[in-house]
BAMARTI-806011 format. One record per atom (N, C-alpha, C): residue number from 0; x, y, z; residue in three letters; atom name. Coordinates in steps of 0.05 Angstrom, whole numbers, plus 32768, in hexadecimal, padded with zeros to 4 digits. Layout:
N
ATOM     n     px     py     pz   res   atom
ATOM   NUM      X      Y      Z   ALA     CA
...
This chain:
69
ATOM     n     px     py     pz   res   atom
ATOM     0   8AAA   8EDF   840A   UNK      N
ATOM     0   8A98   8ED5   8417   UNK     CA
ATOM     0   8A93   8EB6   8412   UNK      C
ATOM     1   8A93   8EA6   8423   UNK      N
ATOM     1   8A8C   8E8A   8419   UNK     CA
ATOM     1   8A6E   8E84   841E   UNK      C
ATOM     2   8A64   8E78   8409   UNK      N
ATOM     2   8A47   8E70   840B   UNK     CA
ATOM     2   8A45   8E56   8417   UNK      C
ATOM     3   8A39   8E5B   842B   UNK      N
ATOM     3   8A32   8E42   843F   UNK     CA
ATOM     3   8A17   8E32   8438   UNK      C
ATOM     4   8A15   8E1C   843B   UNK      N
ATOM     4   89FE   8E0E   8436   UNK     CA
ATOM     4   89F0   8E0F   8456   UNK      C
ATOM     5   89D5   8E17   8456   UNK      N
ATOM     5   89CD   8E18   8472   UNK     CA
ATOM     5   89C1   8DFB   847B   UNK      C
ATOM     6   89C7   8DE5   846C   UNK      N
ATOM     6   89C0   8DC9   8477   UNK     CA
ATOM     6   89D9   8DC4   8485   UNK      C
ATOM     7   89D5   8DB3   849C   UNK      N
ATOM     7   89ED   8D9F   84AA   UNK     CA
ATOM     7   89EC   8D84   84A8   UNK      C
ATOM     8   89FE   8D7C   84B5   UNK      N
ATOM     8   89FE   8D5E   84BA   UNK     CA
ATOM     8   89EB   8D55   84CB   UNK      C
ATOM     9   89E3   8D64   84DE   UNK      N
ATOM     9   89C8   8D5D   84EE   UNK     CA
ATOM     9   89AE   8D5E   84DB   UNK      C
ATOM    10   89B0   8D6F   84C7   UNK      N
ATOM    10   8996   8D6E   84B6   UNK     CA
ATOM    10   8992   8D54   84A7   UNK      C
ATOM    11   89AC   8D4A   849D   UNK      N
ATOM    11   89AC   8D33   848F   UNK     CA
ATOM    11   89A4   8D1D   849E   UNK      C
ATOM    12   89B0   8D1B   84BB   UNK      N
ATOM    12   89A9   8D07   84CB   UNK     CA
ATOM    12   898C   8D07   84D2   UNK      C
ATOM    13   897E   8D20   84D6   UNK      N
ATOM    13   8962   8D20   84DB   UNK     CA
ATOM    13   8954   8D18   84C3   UNK      C
ATOM    14   895C   8D1C   84AD   UNK      N
ATOM    14   894D   8D0F   8494   UNK     CA
ATOM    14   894F   8CF3   8493   UNK      C
ATOM    15   8969   8CE9   8499   UNK      N
ATOM    15   896A   8CCB   8496   UNK     CA
ATOM    15   8959   8CBE   84AE   UNK      C
ATOM    16   8956   8CCD   84C1   UNK      N
ATOM    16   8944   8CC0   84DA   UNK     CA
ATOM    16   8929   8CC2   84CD   UNK      C
ATOM    17   8920   8CD3   84C1   UNK      N
ATOM    17   8908   8CD3   84B6   UNK     CA
ATOM    17   8902   8CC0   849E   UNK      C
ATOM    18   8915   8CB7   8490   UNK      N
ATOM    18   8913   8CA2   847E   UNK     CA
ATOM    18   8914   8C85   8487   UNK      C
ATOM    19   8921   8C85   84A2   UNK      N
ATOM    19   8923   8C6D   84B0   UNK     CA
ATOM    19   8904   8C69   84BB   UNK      C
ATOM    20   88F8   8C7F   84CB   UNK      N
ATOM    20   88DE   8C7A   84D5   UNK     CA
ATOM    20   88CA   8C74   84BD   UNK      C
ATOM    21   88CF   8C82   84A7   UNK      N
ATOM    21   88BD   8C7D   848F   UNK     CA
ATOM    21   88BD   8C5B   848A   UNK      C
ATOM    22   88D7   8C51   848A   UNK      N
ATOM    22   88DA   8C3A   8482   UNK     CA
ATOM    22   88D1   8C22   8496   UNK      C
ATOM    23   88D4   8C2A   84B0   UNK      N
ATOM    23   88C7   8C1B   84C3   UNK     CA
ATOM    23   88AA   8C1A   84C1   UNK      C
ATOM    24   889C   8C2E   84B9   UNK      N
ATOM    24   8880   8C30   84BB   UNK     CA
ATOM    24   8879   8C21   84A1   UNK      C
ATOM    25   8889   8C25   848E   UNK      N
ATOM    25   887F   8C13   8474   UNK     CA
ATOM    25   8885   8BF6   8478   UNK      C
ATOM    26   8897   8BEF   8483   UNK      N
ATOM    26   889B   8BD0   8489   UNK     CA
ATOM    26   8886   8BC5   849D   UNK      C
ATOM    27   887D   8BD6   84B2   UNK      N
ATOM    27   8866   8BCF   84C3   UNK     CA
ATOM    27   884F   8BCC   84B4   UNK      C
ATOM    28   8844   8BDB   84A1   UNK      N
ATOM    28   882E   8BDC   8490   UNK     CA
ATOM    28   882F   8BC6   8483   UNK      C
ATOM    29   8847   8BBD   8473   UNK      N
ATOM    29   8848   8BA7   8463   UNK     CA
ATOM    29   8846   8B8F   8471   UNK      C
ATOM    30   884D   8B89   8488   UNK      N
ATOM    30   884B   8B78   849A   UNK     CA
ATOM    30   882C   8B74   84A3   UNK      C
ATOM    31   8820   8B85   84A7   UNK      N
ATOM    31   8800   8B86   84AA   UNK     CA
ATOM    31   87F0   8B78   8493   UNK      C
ATOM    32   87F8   8B87   847C   UNK      N
ATOM    32   87ED   8B7B   8464   UNK     CA
ATOM    32   87F5   8B5E   8460   UNK      C
ATOM    33   880B   8B54   8462   UNK      N
ATOM    33   8811   8B39   845E   UNK     CA
ATOM    33   8803   8B2A   846F   UNK      C
ATOM    34   8801   8B2D   848D   UNK      N
ATOM    34   87EF   8B20   849A   UNK     CA
ATOM    34   87CF   8B1F   8495   UNK      C
ATOM    35   87CA   8B36   8489   UNK      N
ATOM    35   87B0   8B38   8482   UNK     CA
ATOM    35   87A7   8B21   846A   UNK      C
ATOM    36   87BA   8B26   8455   UNK      N
ATOM    36   87B7   8B18   843B   UNK     CA
ATOM    36   87B7   8AF8   8447   UNK      C
ATOM    37   87CE   8AF3   8457   UNK      N
ATOM    37   87CE   8AD2   845F   UNK     CA
ATOM    37   87B4   8AC9   846C   UNK      C
ATOM    38   87A8   8ADD   8480   UNK      N
ATOM    38   878E   8AD5   848D   UNK     CA
ATOM    38   8774   8ACE   8477   UNK      C
ATOM    39   8777   8AE4   8465   UNK      N
ATOM    39   8762   8ADF   844E   UNK     CA
ATOM    39   8766   8AC5   843D   UNK      C
ATOM    40   877F   8ABF   8439   UNK      N
ATOM    40   8781   8AAA   842A   UNK     CA
ATOM    40   8777   8A90   8437   UNK      C
ATOM    41   877E   8A8E   8455   UNK      N
ATOM    41   8773   8A79   8463   UNK     CA
ATOM    41   8758   8A75   8462   UNK      C
ATOM    42   874B   8A8D   8465   UNK      N
ATOM    42   872C   8A91   8465   UNK     CA
ATOM    42   8720   8A8B   844B   UNK      C
ATOM    43   872D   8A93   8437   UNK      N
ATOM    43   8720   8A89   841D   UNK     CA
ATOM    43   8727   8A69   8418   UNK      C
ATOM    44   873D   8A5C   8424   UNK      N
ATOM    44   8739   8A3E   8422   UNK     CA
ATOM    44   8728   8A34   842E   UNK      C
ATOM    45   8723   8A3A   8448   UNK      N
ATOM    45   870E   8A31   8458   UNK     CA
ATOM    45   86F1   8A31   844B   UNK      C
ATOM    46   86EB   8A4C   843F   UNK      N
ATOM    46   86D5   8A4E   8431   UNK     CA
ATOM    46   86D2   8A40   8410   UNK      C
ATOM    47   86EA   8A36   840A   UNK      N
ATOM    47   86EE   8A27   83F2   UNK     CA
ATOM    47   86E9   8A3D   83DD   UNK      C
ATOM    48   86F5   8A53   83DF   UNK      N
ATOM    48   86F1   8A67   83CC   UNK     CA
ATOM    48   8710   8A6D   83BE   UNK      C
ATOM    49   8710   8A78   83A5   UNK      N
ATOM    49   872A   8A7A   839A   UNK     CA
ATOM    49   873B   8A8E   83A7   UNK      C
ATOM    50   8754   8A89   83A7   UNK      N
ATOM    50   8765   8A9E   83B7   UNK     CA
ATOM    50   876F   8AB1   83A3   UNK      C
ATOM    51   876F   8AB0   8390   UNK      N
ATOM    51   8777   8AC3   837A   UNK     CA
ATOM    51   8759   8AD3   836D   UNK      C
ATOM    52   875E   8AEC   836E   UNK      N
ATOM    52   8749   8AFB   8364   UNK     CA
ATOM    52   8754   8B13   8352   UNK      C
ATOM    53   8754   8B07   8336   UNK      N
ATOM    53   8762   8B1B   8322   UNK     CA
ATOM    53   875C   8B37   8320   UNK      C
ATOM    54   873E   8B3D   8325   UNK      N
ATOM    54   8734   8B56   8324   UNK     CA
ATOM    54   873B   8B68   833E   UNK      C
ATOM    55   873C   8B5A   8356   UNK      N
ATOM    55   8745   8B67   836B   UNK     CA
ATOM    55   8763   8B6F   8367   UNK      C
ATOM    56   8770   8B5D   835E   UNK      N
ATOM    56   878D   8B63   835A   UNK     CA
ATOM    56   8792   8B7E   8348   UNK      C
ATOM    57   8784   8B7C   8331   UNK      N
ATOM    57   8785   8B96   8322   UNK     CA
ATOM    57   877E   8BAA   8330   UNK      C
ATOM    58   876B   8BAD   833E   UNK      N
ATOM    58   8761   8BC3   834A   UNK     CA
ATOM    58   8779   8BCE   8360   UNK      C
ATOM    59   8782   8BB8   8371   UNK      N
ATOM    59   8799   8BC0   8380   UNK     CA
ATOM    59   87AF   8BCC   8375   UNK      C
ATOM    60   87B6   8BC1   835B   UNK      N
ATOM    60   87D0   8BCE   834C   UNK     CA
ATOM    60   87C6   8BE7   8343   UNK      C
ATOM    61   87B0   8BEB   8338   UNK      N
ATOM    61   87A6   8C07   8331   UNK     CA
ATOM    61   87AA   8C1D   8348   UNK      C
ATOM    62   87A1   8C16   835E   UNK      N
ATOM    62   87A2   8C27   8377   UNK     CA
ATOM    62   87BE   8C2B   837D   UNK      C
ATOM    63   87D1   8C18   837D   UNK      N
ATOM    63   87EC   8C1C   8385   UNK     CA
ATOM    63   87F9   8C30   8371   UNK      C
ATOM    64   87F2   8C2C   8356   UNK      N
ATOM    64   8800   8C3C   8343   UNK     CA
ATOM    64   87F0   8C5D   8349   UNK      C
ATOM    65   87D9   8C62   834E   UNK      N
ATOM    65   87D2   8C7A   8350   UNK     CA
ATOM    65   87DD   8C85   8367   UNK      C
ATOM    66   87E0   8C79   837D   UNK      N
ATOM    66   87EF   8C85   8397   UNK     CA
ATOM    66   880D   8C86   8392   UNK      C
ATOM    67   8816   8C7C   837B   UNK      N
ATOM    67   8837   8C7F   8379   UNK     CA
ATOM    67   883C   8C9A   836C   UNK      C
ATOM    68   8828   8CA5   835F   UNK      N
ATOM    68   882C   8CBE   834E   UNK     CA
ATOM    68   8832   8CD3   8361   UNK      C
């Protein structure tokens, strides 16, 4: 008797579709973030504030690392 894998080509396509949807959501979110960063940069320039905030950058990196686990 042959041992058959219960997964099919349709299952593979369904998984790929899920990955494609996740990619789409990720790119949309990154686009939103980029637009917000650009707006914040313009606002800081108008208010004559420094555009870089090292402490904020470190906080963001720390959060990214925590979420990546």
